[in-house]
ZANU-584689 format. One record per atom (N, C-alpha, C): x, y, z. Coordinates in steps of 0.02 Angstrom, whole numbers, plus 50000, padded with zeros to 5 digits. Last residue first. Example, Ala and Ser with C-alpha at 12.3 -4.5 7.8 and 13.67 -1.06 7.14 Angstrom:
ZANU-584689
506424988850354 506844994750357 506455000250394 506604971650390 506154977550390 506604983550390 
This chain:
ZANU-584689
541134886149537 540624882749497 540904881149428 542254891349594 541784887949639 541234884349601 543214899449536 543234892149524 542764888249569 543084912649542 543444909549598 543484901849592 542294914949433 542984917549432 543404914549487 541104909449479 541454906249423 542174908549420 540764918449579 540894911449597 541284907849541 540574929949499 541084929849552 541274922749570 539504925649420 540124927749389 540704927549439 538514923349515 538774917649477 539434919349442 538314936649556 538554931649603 538854925749567 537774942449441 538424944649466 538734939749514 536574935449436 537034934949380 537744937049402 535974939549555 536164932549547 536664931649490 535794953249523 536184951249581 536424944049576 534934952549412 535604955249404 536064953149461 533784947149475 534104943649419 534824945949410 533494957249567 533664950549591 534034946549537 533194967649478 533744968449525 533964961649552 532054962449414 532674963349376 533274964049422 531164962249526 531294956249487 531954956749449 531134975549578 531364969949619 531574963949577 531834988949480 531274984749501 531534978449533 532794998249445 532704992349403 532054988649418 532695007349549 532605009649481 532455003749434 533024999649659 532345002249654 532195004549583 534374997649633 533924991849634 533194994049627 534915010649645 534895007349579 534425001349577 534725023449727 534415016849738 534355013149671 535575034149691 535385033049760 535135025949772 535745033249551 536325033749595 536145031749666 534455032449504 534935027249484 535565027449526 533885044249557 533645037649578 534165032249563 534625054249488 534645053749561 534435046749584 534315052149353 535005051249376 535035050349452 532935055549353 533155048749337 533855047349364 533015069249385 532645064649428 532865057449417 533755073949276 534015074949344 533675070049392 532935071649168 533565067949172 533845068249243 531225070749226 531795074449200 532415070049206 529835060449177 530375062249223 530895066649187 528285067349108 528865062749107 529415065049155 526755069349186 527345072849162 527945068149164 525425059249131 525905060749183 526515064249153 524085066349038 524665061849040 525135064049097 522385067949102 522995070349069 523545065049073 520675071549114 521195066349113 521795068749073 519595079349148 520225082649133 520805077749134 518605071049185 518495074749123 519145078149100 519185055549252 519135062749256 519015065849187 518225041149268 518785044249233 518675051749232 517835027149367 517695034149352 518315037249321 517565010449318 518035015549340 517815022549319 516564998849375 516555003849321 516965009949344 517684986249443 517074990149443 517104995249385 518924980049438 518324975849433 517664979649438 520314984649344 519834987149394 519164983449386 521134981249242 521354979349309 520834980849362 520584986649129 520574979249134 520804976849203 520835000349141 520164997749155 520154990149165 522155001549095 521995002649166 521324999549184 522074998948960 522574995449001 522404995849075 521115008448922 520935001348921 521424997248962 521855020048928 521305019148976 521115011848980 523605015848904 522945017948881 522425016948937 525295021448911 524755017648941 524085020248915 526225030448863 526225023648834 525675019148861 526405039249016 526525038948944 526555031648919 525085036349136 525795036749119 525885036149044 523685046749163 523955040449136 524685041449121 522685053849292 523275054149249 523455047149225 521485051049355 521615057949336 522225058749290 520165040649398 520785040949360 520905048049336 519525040149560 519445043049493 520135043149460 518625032149692 519245032949655 519105035349584 517435041149789 517615035449746 518235037249706 516945051349864 517565048149888 517745041949847 515895059449830 515745052249838 516335048449869 516555072549836 515895071149865 515795063749879 517845072249778 517735075949840 517075074349874 518535056949723 518015061949712 517855065549778 520265054949727 519625052749756 519125058449750 521425049849597 521235054049653 520565051349679 522755040549523 522055041149540 521975046049598 523845037849390 523745041149454 522995042249464 524575023149310 524255029649313 524185032249384 525415011949310 525035013649250 524735020649251 525955009249429 526425009249373 526065010749307 525085021249535 525265014549514 525765014949457 524525030249669 524995030449613 525205023349597 523185038449733 523455031749724 523885032049662 522895051949848 523105049449783 523265041949789 522335053549974 522245058849924 522415056449854 521535045550112 521965045150053 521815050750002 521265056450257 521115050850213 521565050750153 520465071150330 521015066450320 520805060750273 519355078750356 519735080250296 520325075750284 519475077550531 519065079350473 519515081350414 520285063550602 520275070750590 519885072450527 519155050050650 519745052650615 519715060250609 517985046150706 518595042750729 519225045850701 516735050350662 517045053750718 517695050850743 515935046850557 516025041850611 516385044750671 515985057250465 515395056550508 515495051750566 517145055350392 517105061150437 516535060150488 516775043150327 517395043650366 517355049450416 515575046350259 515575041450314 516205041950357 515245054550156 515525057750216 515595052950274 515675043350025 515315049350046 515655052450107 516185026750083 516135032350037 515735038150064 516355017450180 515855016050129 515745021650080 517995021650202 517495016950227 516985015550172 519045028350145 518425032150156 517835027550174 520155018550224 520135024050177 519515028150193 520945010150356 520345013550332 520475019050281 521734994150340 521795001350352 521205005050320 521304980450329 521874982450370 521854989750389 520194968350304 520184975750310 520744977850357 520354956050184 520494957850254 520534965450256 519854956150059 519844949650094 520034950450167 518774969250003 519404966950032 519334960150065 517874969449853 517834968749925 518504966049951 518324972449726 517664974949746 517604974849822 520044977549705 519534972549720 518874975949739 521614979049627 520974982249641 520454976749654 523214973949694 522624973049651 522034977149676 525024975349676 524414974249713 523814973649666 526114978549599 525964971449606 525354970049649 526234992649677 526654988849631 526504981449642 525535007249726 525375000349711 525844997549657 525325019149857 525705016749800 525545009349789 524495033649920 524545026449915 524945024549853 524665046750030 524755044749960 524895037249959 523745056450138 524045049750129 524065048250054 523785070650243 523725067850176 524055061050175 523805071250382 523385075950345 523265073550274 523665055950475 524045060650434 523575065250396 522755046850534 522875053350566 523315058150526 522525035050461 521995037650503 522115044950523 523695031950400 523135033850356 522555036750396 524425028950519 524615034450476 524055036650430 523775017750576 523845023950614 523975029850567 523895008150476 523225010150498 523245016850536 525335007250464 524915009550410 524235012050433 526305002450547 526025008950564 525515011450514 525794986150529 526344990350552 526034996950574 524894977350456 524774984550462 525404988450478 525664965350342 525234967350398 525184974950401 526374959650235 526744962150293 526314964050353 525414944650188 525714951150175 526024953950239 525344928550132 525364932450193 525744938950178 524304920450021 524884924850026 524824928850091 523314911750049 523694910549988 524334914549989 523144907350224 523144912050167 523524909450107 522324901550333 522714897650284 522774901850220 521754911750405 522104906550442 522514901950397 521154919850306 521634922750353 522064917350387 521044914950138 520824913750206 521364916050256 521704928050031 521414921550044 521194920950117 523044937550086 522614936050028 522364928950037 523304949050221 523324942350192 522854941850132 523694963350241 523764958050291 523814951050260 523314974850183 524034973250179 524184967550228 521994982350110 522194975950139 522944975150128 521114997950128 521694993950110 521724987250145 520025009450044 520155005150101 520684999850081 519665017349935 520335018149964 520455014450028 518485014549874 518485020149922 519155020749959 518665003349796 518535009649761 518545015749808 520034994549878 519364994949849 519245002049823 521554985449863 521224991849875 520524991649843 522894975449926 522234975949893 521944982749910 524164981349955 524084974349934 523444973649894 525094996249942 524434993149938 524504985849918 526055007450047 525985002649992 525324998949998 525955024650089 525815017750107 525765013450044 526575039450158 526525035250099 526435028050120 526025055450222 526335048850230 526215044850166 526085072450275 525985067550222 526335061050239 526125079750395 525775082450337 525625077150285 525975077450564 526205074250502 525795076750444 525385082850677 525995085950652 526255083050587 524275077850746 524165081950687 524785085250658 524365068750846 524265075750866 524235080550807 524645056750785 523995057450818 523835064850833 525975059650744 525445058750694 524765059850725 526615060250864 526625066250823 526095065850768 526435047150906 526015052250938 526055058950900 527395040450828 526685039150818 526255044650848 528565045650882 528435046350811 527695045350796 528465041351014 528435048450999 528275049650926 528595027250997 528005030151029 527925037451011 529895025950943 529295023950904 528665027150932 530855040750984 530705033650986 530055032350948 532055051550928 531595050350983 531475042850987 533385061550879 533125054850880 532665054050940 533685075450767 533605072450834 533325065450826 534195077950639 534145083350688 534085080650759 535445067550563 534745069150578 534735074150635 536475061150427 536365064050493 535625065250504 536565053050322 537115057650331 537075060850401 536025036050351 535915043250351 536565047150353 536165022850374 535975024650306 535885032150299 536375021050508 536965020650465 536815022550392 535125020450564 535485026850568 536095026950522 533795012650541 534455011750511 534825018450508 532535009750583 532985013050631 533705012750606 531815002650489 531555009150508 531985012750560 533044995650374 532494995050422 532335002050448 533954999050278 533744992050281 533154990950327 533835014050175 533905010450239 533665003250235 534785019250034 534145016450059 534235012650124 535955031950088 535795026150048 535115023550072 535695044150150 536325043150114 536245037450064 534465055850199 534635049150175 535295049150136 534405064850339 534645065650270 534855058850244 532995067950448 533605064250428 533765065550355 532025073150540 532405077450495 533065074050474 532165060450662 531815066450639 532285070750597 531875043850702 532365048550674 531995054350642 530875034750745 531025040650786 531565045250760 530305024750673 530675022650733 530915028650774 529775030850561 529315029250615 529665026750678 530735044950508 530625037750508 530205035850568 530505059950414 530495056450478 530395049050467 531025075050340 530925067850331 530985064350399 530435089950302 530675086550363 530515079150356 530975100250169 530515094950193 530835091450253 531835109250115 531645110350185 531125105250210 531975105649981 532555105050026 532385105850100 531195100249866 530915101849932 531465101349985 531835096849746 531335102249745 531035104049813 533015088349763 532885092049702 532365097749708 533195082049888 533775083949849 533615088849793 531905079449931 532325083849972 532925086349932 531465070549831 531135076949841 531585081849879 532365059749850 532335063349786 532025070249795 532035055649979 532715057949965 532725062049901 530705051549956 530855057050002 531545059949990 530905040849867 530525046749846 530665052749890 531605032349954 531915034549891 531575040849865 530625030450051 531255033750069 531615036250007 529585023749978 529475030350008 530125033950025 530235011249934 530045016449887 529935023249920 531045007850087 530925005950018 530745012049976 530205010750243 530785008350206 530585006750134 529185025650261 529345018750273 529955016850231 529065042050331 529255037550277 529365030450302 528215057150350 528405050850382 528495045550329 528575073950340 528445067950301 528665061850340 528065090050341 528295084850387 528085078150357 528525101750214 528095096250237 528445092150291 529425110850163 529205111850233 528695106650255 528925108149996 529415111050043 529075112350110 528005092849968 528105100049961 528635102450011 527795078149878 528095081249938 528245088549924 527405073149758 526865074649806 527135078049869 528535069549691 528225075949673 527645077849719 528775056649736 529195062149760 528875068949747 527835049649657 527755049949730 528155055849758 528405051149532 527735053849543 527595054449618 529595043949554 529625051149541 528945054449552 529105030949568 529475034149623 529485041649615 528515029349439 528105028749499 528455032349558 529635030249356 529115035349351 528665035349413 530315018549392 530615025049407 530095030549405 529385009349343 529555009249414 529865015949435 529425011649209 528815013649245 528925013549320 531045018449165 530595012849178 529965015549212 531655028749030 531535027349101 531065021449106 532825037248926 532295032248935 532245030749009 533125054948926 533325048048941 532715043548944 532815065948787 532715063848857 532905056548866 533995074048684 533475068848688 533425066348760 
């Protein structure tokens, strides 16, 4: 009998499956690094994992705390710098990157800066960092969404997807032809982008999720693929790897925080501090 898994684990595994052998992969801290480590360990051993601070072909040991956390690696082929890591992207050497989503519209344009008025926001997000550069110049960009939202219009335009749709991205002349977001992976399903209109299309639903569950999150008339399918469930090997490498990521932030505080209180109680 297959192991039970969380939707958070399925999201990470779906991201890892987008990495192919020999891909040059630029990774951010958190979910992307866990997915990269999983891919390299199980199905893409020759993938070249890179951190934007300049570590090239690194072997993750544990999830890094920041983009230059060499102590989180078993080793790496070479170390450059932030400037060189970015210029490899501009020069077309990055095959795939992964970006988290705060807000996203139907054409894959992103807001990761602020929710509400920019000067007095309801929520201040991490900002662009390298996101605008990576989605602009990587050959493929896979987007992930945990707790973000679909919107008709972004409250702040941080990173370019397909702009107004159709061929507008290629026509403007600012980006490599054929670049742009290829997938959006959420905790409910997987979306692709129509080759002609560049509008988001639902192509896979995670097990136990319905079309209605997904449609209620989307404020426009969602396009649904004629070949809509169920996401392939995780293997025991994939689940075991995530739980060993990044147990907090497997649980999800809310549960991981709850468990951490529960353990802290147990320690304090045992020491007679509370």
